[in-house]
C-alpha positions as CSV (number, residue, x, y, z in Angstrom):
1,T,151.2,63.9,-17.9
2,K,151.3,67.7,-18.0
3,M,154.4,69.7,-18.8
4,L,155.7,73.0,-17.6
5,K,158.5,75.5,-18.5
6,G,161.3,75.9,-16.0
7,I,164.8,77.1,-15.4
8,F,167.3,74.5,-13.9
9,S,170.1,75.9,-11.8
10,K,172.4,74.9,-9.0
11,T,171.4,76.8,-5.8
12,S,173.7,78.8,-3.7
13,K,176.6,77.0,-1.8
14,E,175.6,78.8,1.3
15,D,174.8,76.3,4.0
16,Y,172.1,77.0,6.5
17,F,172.5,73.8,8.5
18,D,174.2,75.7,11.4
19,D,171.2,76.0,13.7
20,K,172.0,79.7,13.9
21,T,170.6,81.2,10.8
22,S,166.9,82.1,11.5
23,F,164.1,81.7,8.9
24,V,160.4,82.5,8.9
25,A,157.7,80.4,7.5
26,L,154.5,82.3,6.8
27,D,151.1,80.9,6.3
28,I,148.7,83.8,5.4
29,G,145.4,82.2,6.4
30,T,141.9,83.5,5.8
31,E,141.1,83.5,9.5
32,V,144.5,83.3,11.2
33,L,147.9,84.4,9.9
34,K,150.4,81.9,11.2
35,S,154.2,82.2,11.3
36,I,157.1,80.2,12.6
37,R,160.6,81.2,13.4
38,F,163.0,78.2,12.8
39,T,166.6,77.1,12.3
40,M,168.0,74.2,10.5
41,D,170.6,71.7,11.3
42,A,171.8,68.4,9.8
43,Y,168.8,66.6,11.3
44,G,166.0,68.9,10.0
45,V,164.0,71.9,11.3
46,N,164.1,73.3,14.8
47,I,161.0,75.5,15.6
48,H,161.8,78.2,18.2
49,K,158.6,80.4,18.2
50,I,155.1,80.3,16.7
51,S,152.8,83.3,16.2
52,R,149.1,83.4,15.4
53,I,147.4,86.6,14.5
54,Q,143.7,86.8,14.0
55,Q,142.8,88.3,10.6
56,Q,140.2,90.9,10.2
57,E,137.0,89.8,8.1
58,H,137.9,92.1,5.2
59,A,141.6,91.0,5.0
60,M,141.1,87.7,3.1
61,R,138.5,86.0,0.9
62,A,138.8,82.3,0.0
63,G,142.5,82.1,0.7
64,I,143.3,85.2,-1.4
65,I,144.5,88.5,0.0
66,R,141.7,91.1,-0.3
67,N,143.2,94.0,1.6
68,L,147.0,94.0,1.1
69,D,147.6,96.9,3.7
70,T,145.7,95.0,6.5
71,V,147.5,91.7,5.7
72,L,150.9,93.5,5.7
73,E,150.2,95.0,9.1
74,N,149.3,91.6,10.4
75,C,152.5,90.3,8.9
76,R,154.5,92.9,10.8
77,L,152.7,92.2,14.0
78,S,153.4,88.5,13.6
79,I,157.1,89.0,12.8
80,N,157.4,91.3,15.8
81,E,156.0,88.6,18.1
82,L,158.5,86.0,16.5
83,T,161.5,88.3,16.9
84,D,160.8,89.8,20.3
85,G,164.1,89.9,22.3
86,L,166.3,88.9,19.4
87,T,169.7,90.8,18.8
88,P,170.1,92.3,15.3
89,E,172.4,89.4,14.5
90,E,169.7,86.9,15.4
91,M,167.0,88.4,13.2
92,P,165.6,86.3,10.4
93,K,166.7,87.4,7.0
94,K,164.9,84.9,4.8
95,I,161.1,83.9,4.5
96,V,159.3,80.9,2.9
97,M,155.6,81.6,2.1
98,G,152.6,79.3,1.4
99,I,150.0,79.9,-1.2
100,A,146.5,78.4,-1.4
101,G,143.2,79.0,-3.2
102,E,141.3,77.9,-6.2
103,Y,143.5,79.6,-8.6
104,I,146.6,77.7,-7.5
105,Q,147.3,74.7,-9.7
106,G,149.6,71.8,-9.1
107,V,150.6,69.0,-11.5
108,S,152.9,66.1,-11.4
109,I,155.4,65.7,-14.2
110,V,157.0,62.4,-15.3
111,V,160.1,62.6,-17.6
112,N,161.5,59.6,-19.3
113,Y,165.0,59.8,-20.7
114,K,167.2,57.4,-22.5
115,R,171.1,57.3,-22.0
116,E,171.8,56.3,-25.6
117,E,175.6,56.5,-25.3
118,N,177.9,54.8,-22.7
119,F,174.9,53.7,-20.6
120,E,177.0,51.0,-19.1
121,R,179.2,53.7,-17.5
122,E,178.4,55.4,-14.2
123,V,176.6,58.7,-14.3
124,T,178.9,61.6,-13.5
125,E,177.8,64.9,-11.9
126,K,178.5,66.6,-15.4
127,E,176.2,64.0,-17.1
128,Q,173.5,64.5,-14.4
129,E,173.7,68.2,-15.1
130,G,173.3,67.6,-18.8
131,I,170.3,65.2,-18.3
132,L,168.5,67.9,-16.3
133,R,169.3,70.5,-19.1
134,K,167.8,68.0,-21.6
135,I,164.7,67.6,-19.4
136,K,164.3,71.4,-19.3
137,A,164.1,71.4,-23.1
138,Q,161.3,68.8,-22.9
139,I,159.2,70.8,-20.5
140,S,156.6,73.0,-22.4
141,E,154.3,75.8,-21.5
142,E,151.2,73.6,-21.3
143,G,150.8,74.1,-17.6
144,E,150.7,77.9,-17.8
145,Q,148.2,77.7,-20.7
146,N,146.0,75.2,-18.9
147,L,145.6,77.4,-15.9
148,A,145.2,80.6,-18.1
149,L,142.3,79.0,-19.9
150,R,140.7,77.8,-16.6
151,I,140.6,81.3,-15.1
152,G,140.4,83.5,-18.1
153,L,144.0,84.9,-18.0
154,T,146.8,84.9,-20.5
155,S,149.8,82.7,-19.9
156,E,151.8,85.9,-19.4
157,D,149.7,86.5,-16.3
158,I,150.8,83.1,-14.7
159,D,153.8,82.6,-12.5
160,I,155.5,79.2,-12.0
161,L,156.1,78.9,-8.2
162,H,158.4,75.9,-8.0
163,I,159.3,72.7,-9.7
164,T,160.5,70.1,-7.3
165,V,162.1,66.7,-8.1
166,T,160.1,64.1,-6.0
167,G,161.8,60.9,-7.3
168,M,164.4,59.5,-9.6
169,E,164.9,56.1,-11.1
170,I,167.7,54.6,-13.2
171,G,167.4,51.2,-14.8
172,G,164.2,50.7,-12.9
173,M,165.8,51.3,-9.5
174,P,164.8,54.3,-7.2
175,V,167.8,56.5,-6.3
176,Q,168.3,59.8,-4.5
177,S,170.9,61.0,-7.1
178,L,171.8,59.5,-10.5
179,V,175.4,60.0,-9.9
180,G,177.5,56.8,-9.6
181,Y,174.8,54.5,-11.1
182,T,174.7,52.7,-14.5
183,G,171.6,52.1,-16.7
184,K,169.9,53.2,-19.9
185,D,166.4,54.3,-18.8
186,V,166.2,57.3,-16.5
187,R,162.8,58.4,-15.1
188,I,162.4,61.6,-13.1
189,N,159.2,62.6,-11.2
190,L,158.6,66.2,-10.5
191,Y,155.8,68.4,-9.1
192,A,155.1,71.9,-10.4
193,S,152.9,74.5,-8.9
194,F,151.8,77.9,-10.4
195,G,149.3,80.7,-10.0
196,P,148.2,84.1,-11.0
197,K,151.0,86.6,-11.2
198,T,149.0,89.3,-9.4
199,Y,148.7,87.2,-6.2
200,V,152.2,85.9,-6.4
201,N,153.4,89.6,-6.6
202,A,151.3,90.4,-3.6
203,L,153.2,87.8,-1.6
204,R,156.5,89.1,-2.9
205,K,155.5,92.6,-1.8
206,A,154.7,91.2,1.7
207,A,158.2,89.7,1.9
208,S,159.9,92.8,0.7
209,S,157.9,95.0,3.1
210,L,159.3,92.7,5.9
211,N,162.8,93.3,4.6
212,M,163.3,89.6,4.0
213,D,164.7,87.6,1.1
214,L,161.9,85.3,-0.3
215,I,163.4,81.8,-0.6
216,G,160.3,80.2,-2.0
217,I,156.5,80.3,-2.5
218,V,155.1,76.8,-2.2
219,A,151.6,75.4,-2.9
220,Q,150.4,74.6,0.6
221,P,148.9,71.1,-0.1
222,F,152.2,70.0,-1.6
223,A,154.2,71.2,1.4
224,V,151.7,69.5,3.8
225,A,151.9,66.1,2.0
226,R,155.7,66.2,2.0
227,A,155.9,67.1,5.6
228,Y,154.2,63.9,6.8
229,S,156.6,61.4,8.2
230,G,157.4,58.7,5.5
231,S,155.2,60.3,2.8
232,S,158.1,60.4,0.3
233,N,158.8,56.7,0.8
234,Q,158.0,54.5,-2.3
235,D,155.6,52.3,-0.4
236,F,153.5,55.3,0.9
237,S,150.2,56.3,-0.7
238,G,147.6,58.6,0.9
239,I,145.3,61.7,0.7
240,F,145.9,64.9,2.7
241,I,143.0,67.3,3.3
242,D,143.9,70.6,4.9
243,I,140.7,72.5,5.9
244,G,141.5,76.1,6.5
245,G,139.4,79.2,7.1
246,G,138.8,80.0,3.4
247,T,139.8,76.9,1.4
248,T,140.1,73.2,1.5
249,D,143.4,71.9,0.0
250,I,143.9,68.4,-1.2
251,A,147.0,66.5,-2.2
252,V,147.0,62.9,-3.5
253,V,150.2,60.9,-2.9
254,E,150.9,57.6,-4.6
255,N,154.1,55.6,-4.1
256,G,155.8,58.6,-2.5
257,N,154.9,61.1,-5.3
258,V,152.4,63.9,-5.1
259,L,150.3,63.1,-8.1
260,Q,147.7,65.9,-7.9
261,T,146.5,68.8,-5.8
262,Q,143.0,70.3,-5.7
263,M,141.8,73.4,-3.9
264,F,138.3,74.8,-3.4
265,A,137.0,77.9,-1.7
266,F,135.0,76.2,1.1
267,G,136.5,76.3,4.6
268,G,135.7,77.0,8.2
269,R,134.5,80.5,7.6
270,V,131.4,79.2,6.0
271,F,130.4,77.5,9.2
272,S,131.2,80.6,11.2
273,K,129.0,82.7,9.0
274,E,126.1,80.3,9.3
275,I,126.5,80.5,13.1
276,A,126.7,84.3,13.0
277,K,123.6,84.6,10.8
278,N,121.4,82.2,12.7
279,M,122.5,83.1,16.3
280,D,122.7,86.9,15.7
281,L,126.4,87.2,16.4
282,D,129.2,89.3,15.0
283,L,131.5,87.0,12.8
284,R,134.4,87.2,15.3
285,Y,132.1,85.9,18.2
286,A,130.7,83.3,15.8
287,E,134.2,82.1,15.1
288,Q,134.9,81.8,18.9
289,R,131.7,79.9,19.4
290,K,132.6,77.5,16.7
291,I,136.0,76.8,18.2
292,K,134.4,76.4,21.7
293,Y,131.9,74.0,20.1
294,S,134.8,71.9,18.6
295,D,136.5,71.9,22.0
296,G,133.3,70.8,23.8
297,E,133.2,73.9,25.9
298,L,129.6,75.0,25.2
299,S,126.6,74.4,27.4
300,K,124.5,71.4,26.2
301,D,121.7,73.6,25.0
302,V,123.9,76.0,22.9
303,S,125.9,73.1,21.7
304,E,122.8,71.4,20.2
305,K,121.8,74.6,18.5
306,V,125.3,74.9,16.9
307,K,125.3,71.2,15.9
308,K,122.0,71.6,14.1
309,L,123.4,74.5,12.1
310,I,126.7,72.7,11.3
311,I,125.4,69.4,10.0
312,P,123.9,70.6,6.8
313,I,127.0,72.8,6.0
314,A,129.3,69.7,6.7
315,N,127.2,67.7,4.3
316,L,127.4,70.4,1.7
317,W,131.3,70.6,2.2
318,M,131.3,66.8,1.7
319,K,129.6,67.2,-1.7
320,T,132.1,69.8,-2.7
321,L,134.9,67.5,-1.6
322,K,133.3,64.9,-3.9
323,V,133.4,67.2,-6.8
324,A,137.1,68.0,-6.2
325,F,138.0,64.3,-6.2
326,E,136.0,63.9,-9.5
327,N,138.2,66.6,-10.9
328,C,141.4,64.5,-10.2
329,D,141.6,63.5,-13.9
330,D,144.8,61.5,-13.9
331,I,144.0,59.3,-11.0
332,D,142.5,55.8,-11.7
333,T,142.3,54.6,-8.1
334,F,142.4,56.6,-4.9
335,P,144.6,55.7,-2.0
336,S,142.7,54.2,1.0
337,H,144.0,56.4,3.8
338,I,143.0,60.1,4.4
339,Y,144.9,62.5,6.7
340,L,143.1,65.6,7.9
341,C,144.6,68.9,9.2
342,G,143.8,72.5,9.5
343,G,141.5,74.3,11.9
344,G,138.3,73.2,10.0
345,A,139.2,69.5,10.7
346,L,138.5,70.1,14.4
347,L,134.7,70.2,13.8
348,P,133.3,66.7,14.5
349,E,130.6,67.1,11.9
350,I,133.3,67.2,9.2
351,K,134.6,63.7,10.2
352,S,131.1,62.4,10.6
353,A,130.1,63.6,7.1
354,M,133.2,61.8,5.7
355,L,132.5,58.6,7.6
356,E,128.9,58.5,6.4
357,F,129.8,59.1,2.8
358,P,129.5,56.2,0.4
359,W,133.0,56.5,-1.0
360,K,133.0,53.3,-3.1
361,K,129.6,54.1,-4.7
362,Y,130.6,57.5,-6.1
363,L,134.4,57.6,-6.4
364,A,137.3,55.3,-7.5
365,F,138.0,54.0,-4.0
366,P,138.6,50.2,-3.9
367,I,137.8,50.2,-0.2
368,V,136.3,52.7,2.3
369,P,139.2,55.0,3.3
370,K,140.5,55.1,6.7
371,I,140.3,58.7,8.1
372,E,142.8,60.0,10.7
373,T,144.0,63.3,11.9
374,F,147.5,64.6,10.9
375,T,148.9,65.8,14.3
376,P,152.2,67.5,14.8
377,N,153.9,64.4,16.2
378,K,153.6,62.9,12.8
379,L,155.7,65.7,11.1
380,N,159.0,64.6,9.6
381,N,162.4,66.0,10.5
382,I,160.7,68.7,12.7
383,V,161.7,69.3,16.4
384,D,159.6,71.7,18.4
385,K,161.8,73.7,20.7
386,S,159.0,76.3,21.3
387,G,156.8,73.9,23.3
388,D,153.9,75.5,21.4
389,L,153.5,73.1,18.4
390,R,150.3,71.3,19.5
391,N,147.6,72.1,17.1
392,I,146.6,70.6,13.7
393,Y,146.2,74.1,12.3
394,D,150.0,74.5,12.9
395,I,150.7,71.7,10.5
396,T,150.7,74.1,7.4
397,P,153.4,76.7,8.6
398,S,155.5,73.7,9.9
399,A,155.2,72.1,6.5
400,L,156.4,75.3,4.8
401,A,159.5,75.2,7.0
402,K,160.1,71.6,6.0
403,F,159.9,72.6,2.4
404,A,162.7,75.2,3.0
405,Y,164.7,72.4,4.5
406,D,164.2,70.0,1.7
407,K,165.0,72.8,-0.8
408,E,168.3,73.4,0.8
409,L,169.0,69.7,1.2
410,D,168.3,69.1,-2.4
411,A,170.7,71.8,-3.3
412,K,173.5,69.4,-2.4
413,N,172.4,67.6,-5.6
414,Y,170.1,69.7,-7.7
415,N,167.0,71.7,-7.2
416,I,164.9,73.3,-9.8
417,T,164.3,77.0,-9.3
418,F,163.0,80.0,-11.3
419,G,164.8,83.3,-12.1
């Protein structure tokens, strides 16, 4: 198990569950910048408006901001769409942002702690606070150093994004909070994500330029996995694959815990570029043709030509996915259920390549995995009041909103933040 350095703190007592305070969730995608305006109540997230802004070709590359000024302008356009017609009092003041790309790392952490004294007594809030402080002392800088070595940076160039408690046990029994329980052995599952400071600072600058307080930057595959209904239950295991424009993000969940995330720079744009090159189209038109192909809106003749171009790219994507699974070092056996989302997942050849792949032959799958689409109706604690949450590429920004809700909910006990 890998370890990371963190700061444990109680979060603000301010309660956002009033269904009046507006938030923004922002997913800065390679092809499309997606944002959601939402509120929170005791039951979860209420989505009020969704914005989708097409990004220029030079704005992003492989999930990373390439031209900050262009992206900032798109962010402003998106926020203007979300807030059109609001009074100053109704304007959102806080924002949660997603982060993706090959340089974003995520690791699961398991901390075992023994209550040596008075273990037969119930845990108090004060003791829980002390346990978390001791856990902090156990967490080392290995995660920062691990990523630094991989991408040729020093650990000073790495930022921890968030460490989130994903499960607690005391005396072998799963609990939401340790308070009120007795037992000697405490086990706490956490998930941590981190990335290059330069990219994190670009996101902070984006939030600042929008005059909003940044309440969190979250690794997108983690957010997506946690937003699926029932995914945090102890009997849930599955793999989430989010195929965006510039990257494919993977999260492996076992027994309700996100064990590992992997990201690679191969998304829908590769297919669009192949169409553009071979059909002599501008990239923007090639992108539109790809979408129309996915929706079955092209003539039979053009559709056949597009299909012929897409099949070898889909097979190449599948080979890259195989390598990503091979890089999941800490996983002995993969779960047998795969959930797809993101705009790239709309391409039928992606699913075909996955269905034809010999999973058991090359990877640690005990049975051939079942593949299904993660549609918005499978989101947990999210109510769509906009009438616009219909697409699988809206899963990621919705998942960011759910992360903000979970973070605030966890503040009732403890959340692990950085400062």
